[in-house]
C-alpha positions as CSV (number, residue, x, y, z in Angstrom):
1,M,-5.8,-8.1,-14.7
2,N,-3.2,-8.6,-12.1
3,D,-3.6,-9.1,-8.5
4,Y,-1.2,-7.2,-5.9
5,Y,-1.3,-8.1,-2.4
6,L,-0.1,-4.8,-0.7
7,R,1.6,-4.7,2.8
8,T,3.8,-2.1,4.1
9,T,4.5,-0.1,7.5
10,D,4.6,3.1,5.4
11,Y,1.2,3.5,3.9
12,S,1.5,7.1,2.7
13,T,5.0,6.1,0.7
14,L,3.0,3.3,-0.6
15,L,0.2,5.7,-2.0
16,A,2.3,8.2,-3.5
17,L,4.2,5.3,-5.1
18,G,1.1,4.1,-6.8
19,A,-0.2,7.7,-7.7
20,K,3.4,8.2,-9.6
21,L,2.9,5.0,-11.2
22,G,-0.4,5.7,-12.4
23,V,-2.2,2.7,-10.9
24,I,-4.2,4.4,-8.2
25,L,-5.6,8.0,-7.9
26,L,-6.0,9.7,-4.8
27,H,-8.8,12.2,-4.1
28,Y,-8.7,14.4,-1.3
29,A,-11.9,16.3,-0.4
30,E,-10.0,19.5,1.3
31,Y,-6.6,21.4,0.6
32,D,-5.0,23.9,2.1
33,E,-3.9,26.7,-0.2
34,T,-0.7,29.0,0.4
35,E,1.1,31.4,-1.7
36,G,4.3,30.1,-2.7
37,E,7.7,32.4,-3.0
38,N,7.0,33.5,-6.7
39,G,3.4,34.2,-6.3
40,E,1.9,30.5,-7.1
41,I,-0.5,28.7,-5.4
42,I,0.3,25.6,-3.4
43,R,-2.0,23.2,-2.7
44,A,-1.7,21.0,0.2
45,P,-4.1,18.1,0.8
46,I,-5.6,17.6,4.0
47,G,-6.6,14.3,5.6
48,E,-6.8,10.7,4.2
49,P,-7.7,10.3,0.6
50,V,-10.1,8.3,-1.0
51,V,-8.0,5.7,-3.2
52,M,-9.2,4.5,-6.3
53,A,-7.8,2.1,-8.9
54,T,-7.1,3.4,-12.3
55,D,-8.4,1.9,-15.7
56,G,-11.0,-0.5,-14.3
57,G,-9.0,-1.7,-11.4
58,C,-10.0,-2.1,-7.9
59,F,-8.6,-1.1,-4.7
60,D,-9.5,-3.1,-1.5
61,F,-8.2,-1.4,1.6
62,I,-8.0,-4.0,4.5
63,G,-6.0,-2.3,7.3
64,E,-4.5,-4.3,10.0
65,I,-4.7,-8.0,10.1
66,Q,-5.0,-9.6,13.4
67,R,-4.0,-13.1,14.0
68,P,-3.9,-15.5,16.9
69,T,-0.6,-15.6,19.3
70,G,-1.1,-18.9,20.6
71,E,-1.9,-17.6,23.9
72,L,-5.3,-17.2,25.6
73,D,-6.6,-14.4,28.0
74,A,-8.3,-14.8,31.4
75,E,-11.4,-16.1,29.9
76,D,-9.7,-18.5,27.5
77,N,-10.3,-16.4,24.5
78,P,-7.2,-16.7,22.0
79,V,-5.1,-13.3,22.2
80,M,-5.0,-11.6,18.9
81,A,-2.2,-9.4,17.8
82,P,-1.6,-7.6,14.0
83,I,0.7,-9.0,11.6
84,A,4.0,-6.8,12.0
85,D,7.5,-6.2,10.9
86,A,10.7,-7.4,12.8
87,E,10.5,-4.3,15.2
88,G,6.8,-4.9,16.1
89,V,5.3,-2.4,13.8
90,A,1.9,-3.2,12.4
91,Y,1.4,-3.9,8.6
92,I,-1.2,-2.2,6.8
93,H,-2.9,-4.3,4.0
94,A,-4.6,-3.7,0.6
95,N,-5.4,-5.3,-2.3
96,L,-5.1,-4.1,-5.7
97,R,-6.4,-5.4,-8.9
98,T,-5.3,-3.7,-11.7
99,P,-4.5,-4.3,-15.6
100,H,-1.1,-2.8,-15.4
101,D,1.9,-4.6,-14.6
102,I,3.5,-2.7,-11.7
103,R,7.1,-4.3,-12.0
104,A,7.2,-3.4,-15.8
105,I,5.9,0.2,-15.3
106,A,8.2,0.8,-12.5
107,E,11.4,-0.8,-14.4
108,A,10.5,1.5,-17.3
109,S,10.4,4.7,-15.4
110,D,13.3,6.8,-14.7
111,D,11.9,8.6,-11.5
112,P,14.7,8.2,-8.7
113,V,12.0,7.5,-6.0
114,I,10.4,4.7,-8.3
115,Q,14.0,3.4,-8.7
116,A,14.7,3.4,-5.2
117,A,11.5,1.3,-4.5
118,L,12.3,-1.4,-6.7
119,G,15.3,-2.2,-4.6
120,Q,13.0,-2.8,-1.6
121,I,10.0,-4.5,-3.0
122,A,9.4,-6.5,0.3
123,A,8.6,-3.1,2.0
124,F,5.4,-2.5,-0.1
125,F,4.4,-6.0,-1.4
126,V,3.7,-9.4,0.2
127,A,7.3,-10.7,-1.9
128,D,9.5,-14.0,-2.2
129,E,13.0,-14.4,-1.6
130,L,13.7,-13.4,-5.0
131,G,12.0,-9.8,-4.4
132,N,8.8,-10.7,-6.8
133,A,5.6,-9.6,-5.8
134,V,3.6,-12.9,-4.9
135,P,0.4,-13.7,-3.1
136,P,0.3,-14.7,0.3
137,N,0.0,-18.4,1.5
138,M,-3.1,-17.7,3.2
139,P,-4.9,-14.5,2.2
140,H,-7.0,-12.4,4.3
141,R,-9.2,-11.5,1.6
142,V,-9.2,-12.1,-2.5
143,F,-11.2,-10.7,-5.3
144,A,-13.9,-12.8,-6.5
């Protein structure tokens, strides 16, 4: 099994990429159905999906992770703030355990969306300076 530490400010794109790669499934409880120009039925999902890993994997949604800022509030309690990008947008965190090598699947794909995402690995994973997905130095949560 491979463990990936997902971190992004664009959670919906992360989920769409994971579904395209076949490492997660997105289940929506409701769909809005409309008729297309050629009479075909177009189903658009409504709401947030339930995310499931494929092939015996596990998807662990964490959300925002709060860290102490080093400051204290009026009652001497630590002030907390979410881990954020350079613009101050909070990262959404999740862990994925999967039997799949995500990088190998992505590199083998001819999908232009997948290929474009390979050029910005750090937008979706904790990554090293070479652009390889790596575990964080101090993971918030890990698989046992």
